[in-house]
VOPAGU-2260 file (C-alpha; in pm, 1 decimal, decimal comma):
REM VOPAGU-2260
SITE   aa  ch    i         X         Y         Z
SITE  MET   A    0    7636,5    9766,5    7573,4
SITE  ILE   A    1    7973,8    9661,0    7433,3
SITE  PRO   A    2    8273,0    9759,5    7649,4
SITE  TYR   A    3    8570,4    9943,2    7498,0
SITE  GLN   A    4    8896,5    9744,1    7510,9
SITE  THR   A    5    9178,4    9961,5    7646,2
SITE  LYS   A    6    9550,2    9891,7    7612,3
SITE  SER   A    7    9620,0   10014,4    7965,8
SITE  LYS   A    8    9655,6    9782,8    8261,5
SITE  LYS   A    9    9530,0    9854,8    8610,6
SITE  LEU   A   10    9765,7   10073,2    8811,4
SITE  SER   A   11    9995,9    9873,3    9035,3
SITE  GLY   A   12   10024,0    9900,8    9409,3
SITE  THR   A   13    9872,6    9750,5    9718,5
SITE  SER   A   14    9864,8   10043,4    9958,2
SITE  TYR   A   15    9671,0   10363,9    9918,9
SITE  GLY   A   16    9991,7   10571,0    9891,6
SITE  GLU   A   17   10137,6   10364,9    9606,2
SITE  VAL   A   18    9819,3   10364,1    9399,5
SITE  MET   A   19    9759,5   10734,1    9469,0
SITE  ARG   A   20   10112,5   10821,9    9352,6
SITE  ASN   A   21   10067,4   10624,6    9028,3
SITE  ALA   A   22    9721,5   10769,7    8959,6
SITE  PHE   A   23    9828,4   11127,7    9016,1
SITE  ALA   A   24   10130,3   11074,1    8791,9
SITE  VAL   A   25    9878,1   11002,3    8514,7
SITE  TYR   A   26    9673,9   11305,8    8623,5
SITE  ASP   A   27    9984,1   11525,8    8616,9
SITE  GLU   A   28   10051,3   11424,8    8253,6
SITE  VAL   A   29    9701,6   11546,5    8164,9
SITE  LYS   A   30    9746,2   11859,3    8375,2
SITE  LYS   A   31   10075,2   11955,8    8203,2
SITE  LYS   A   32    9901,1   11996,4    7868,3
SITE  THR   A   33    9704,4   12303,4    7976,6
SITE  LYS   A   34    9761,8   12618,1    8178,1
SITE  ARG   A   35    9410,9   12621,2    8320,5
SITE  ARG   A   36    9174,0   12338,9    8419,1
SITE  PRO   A   37    9286,9   11987,1    8323,5
SITE  TYR   A   38    9077,4   11812,4    8059,8
SITE  ILE   A   39    9077,3   11528,7    7806,9
SITE  ARG   A   40    8917,8   11556,7    7465,3
SITE  SER   A   41    8658,5   11284,9    7414,0
SITE  ALA   A   42    8613,8   11098,0    7086,0
SITE  TYR   A   43    8250,0   11013,2    7164,9
SITE  PHE   A   44    8151,2   11374,6    7232,2
SITE  LYS   A   45    8309,0   11499,0    6905,9
SITE  LYS   A   46    8636,3   11607,7    7068,2
SITE  ASP   A   47    8464,8   11815,3    7339,1
SITE  LYS   A   48    8658,9   11872,4    7660,0
SITE  VAL   A   49    8588,2   11651,8    7961,7
SITE  PHE   A   50    8701,6   11828,9    8279,8
SITE  PHE   A   51    8820,0   11670,4    8606,6
SITE  ASP   A   52    8667,3   11929,2    8843,7
SITE  TYR   A   53    8443,6   11689,1    9037,0
SITE  PHE   A   54    8661,8   11377,0    9028,9
SITE  ARG   A   55    8875,0   11447,7    9336,0
SITE  GLU   A   56    8581,7   11577,1    9535,4
SITE  HIS   A   57    8379,7   11264,8    9455,1
SITE  LEU   A   58    8675,0   11035,0    9521,4
SITE  PHE   A   59    8748,6   11176,8    9865,9
SITE  GLN   A   60    8390,6   11113,0    9976,4
SITE  LYS   A   61    8474,3   10740,3    9965,7
SITE  LEU   A   62    8655,3   10529,2   10223,3
SITE  PRO   A   63    9031,2   10473,1   10164,9
SITE  LYS   A   64    8981,4   10108,7   10061,4
SITE  GLU   A   65    8722,6   10212,6    9802,6
SITE  ARG   A   66    8951,1   10492,9    9677,1
SITE  VAL   A   67    9225,4   10238,5    9607,1
SITE  ARG   A   68    8981,8   10018,1    9412,3
SITE  ARG   A   69    8872,1   10313,3    9200,4
SITE  LEU   A   70    9212,1   10474,0    9145,9
SITE  LYS   A   71    9353,8   10149,4    9003,9
SITE  TYR   A   72    9134,9   10204,0    8696,5
SITE  PHE   A   73    9221,8   10572,1    8646,9
SITE  LYS   A   74    9472,6   10527,9    8362,0
SITE  ALA   A   75    9240,9   10294,8    8170,4
SITE  ALA   A   76    8951,4   10535,6    8235,2
SITE  CYS   A   77    9144,6   10826,5    8083,3
SITE  GLU   A   78    9218,8   10616,0    7776,2
SITE  LEU   A   79    8852,2   10519,4    7748,8
SITE  VAL   A   80    8738,2   10883,4    7762,2
SITE  LYS   A   81    8994,6   10981,0    7503,1
SITE  ASN   A   82    8942,0   10702,3    7247,5
SITE  SER   A   83    8602,2   10536,0    7287,3
SITE  LYS   A   84    8335,1   10601,1    7027,8
SITE  LEU   A   85    8102,3   10336,3    7168,3
SITE  GLY   A   86    7771,9   10460,7    7305,2
SITE  PRO   A   87    7708,5   10492,1    7679,0
SITE  ILE   A   88    7404,8   10438,5    7895,7
SITE  GLU   A   89    7235,5   10774,6    7951,9
SITE  LYS   A   90    7052,4   10860,2    8271,6
SITE  ILE   A   91    6872,9   11189,2    8326,0
SITE  GLU   A   92    6884,9   11311,4    8685,2
SITE  SER   A   93    6533,4   11320,2    8826,6
SITE  PHE   A   94    6581,7   11621,7    9054,4
SITE  GLU   A   95    6782,7   11818,3    8797,2
SITE  LYS   A   96    6634,7   11742,2    8456,6
SITE  LYS   A   97    6904,5   11946,7    8288,1
SITE  GLU   A   98    7188,7   11716,6    8403,9
SITE  VAL   A   99    7266,0   11394,0    8222,1
SITE  LEU   A  100    7490,4   11113,3    8345,8
SITE  TYR   A  101    7669,1   10899,2    8088,1
SITE  ARG   A  102    7806,5   10561,2    8194,5
SITE  PHE   A  103    8066,9   10403,6    7966,7
SITE  SER   A  104    8201,1   10051,3    8008,8
SITE  GLY   A  105    8554,7    9936,8    7936,8
SITE  LEU   A  106    8793,3    9645,2    7968,6
SITE  THR   A  107    9150,7    9676,2    8089,7
SITE  ALA   A  108    9433,2    9487,4    7918,5
SITE  GLU   A  109    9379,5    9211,7    8180,3
SITE  LYS   A  110    9009,2    9188,4    8075,3
SITE  ASP   A  111    8874,3    9347,5    8395,7
SITE  LEU   A  112    8541,2    9520,4    8340,7
SITE  PHE   A  113    8507,8    9876,6    8473,5
SITE  TYR   A  114    8278,2   10173,3    8428,4
SITE  ILE   A  115    8327,3   10547,0    8409,7
SITE  GLN   A  116    8071,5   10815,1    8468,1
SITE  ILE   A  117    8060,5   11151,6    8293,4
SITE  LYS   A  118    7817,6   11426,8    8389,5
SITE  GLU   A  119    7683,8   11687,2    8147,2
SITE  ASP   A  120    7548,5   12001,6    8311,4
SITE  ARG   A  121    7299,2   12262,3    8195,0
SITE  LYS   A  122    7561,1   12452,5    8000,8
SITE  LYS   A  123    7661,1   12135,5    7808,8
SITE  ARG   A  124    7995,9   12109,1    7990,2
SITE  LEU   A  125    8125,1   11759,7    8056,2
SITE  TYR   A  126    8280,9   11644,5    8383,4
SITE  PHE   A  127    8459,1   11318,0    8461,0
SITE  MET   A  128    8291,1   11201,8    8781,1
SITE  SER   A  129    8414,3   10855,1    8864,2
SITE  CYS   A  130    8568,1   10528,7    8753,0
SITE  PHE   A  131    8494,7   10203,5    8930,0
SITE  PRO   A  132    8519,7    9826,6    8877,1
SITE  GLU   A  133    8224,2    9599,1    8821,7
SITE  THR   A  134    8071,2    9489,9    9151,1
SITE  LYS   A  135    8062,0    9117,1    9198,7
């Protein structure tokens, strides 16, 4: 799988508050474009909407240190969803055969490898689940 090269850098900040503020500034830009649920149109899915409904819920299940690691890649992840036409790895959920998880890979401007995960439900709606760096 070839990773998509983004132009965005990782979000700056060392503490949870700084990174959170920067990440939600990016989220607010996306949110301003619609009156209802925030979404990004994906190039890979033929300009279908990718919603953020599960992202916060999934993020807040993690420990604060892990949240900071993941939120640093949020801006690059949004760019990847929006512009990437490269194919993902598909994984069908074993307990729910109607749900499919797509995992895309990307590189930040600093050449850091990260992944994003998008879930497709039974009704063919797409949800941005998570973004995270490569584990070493």
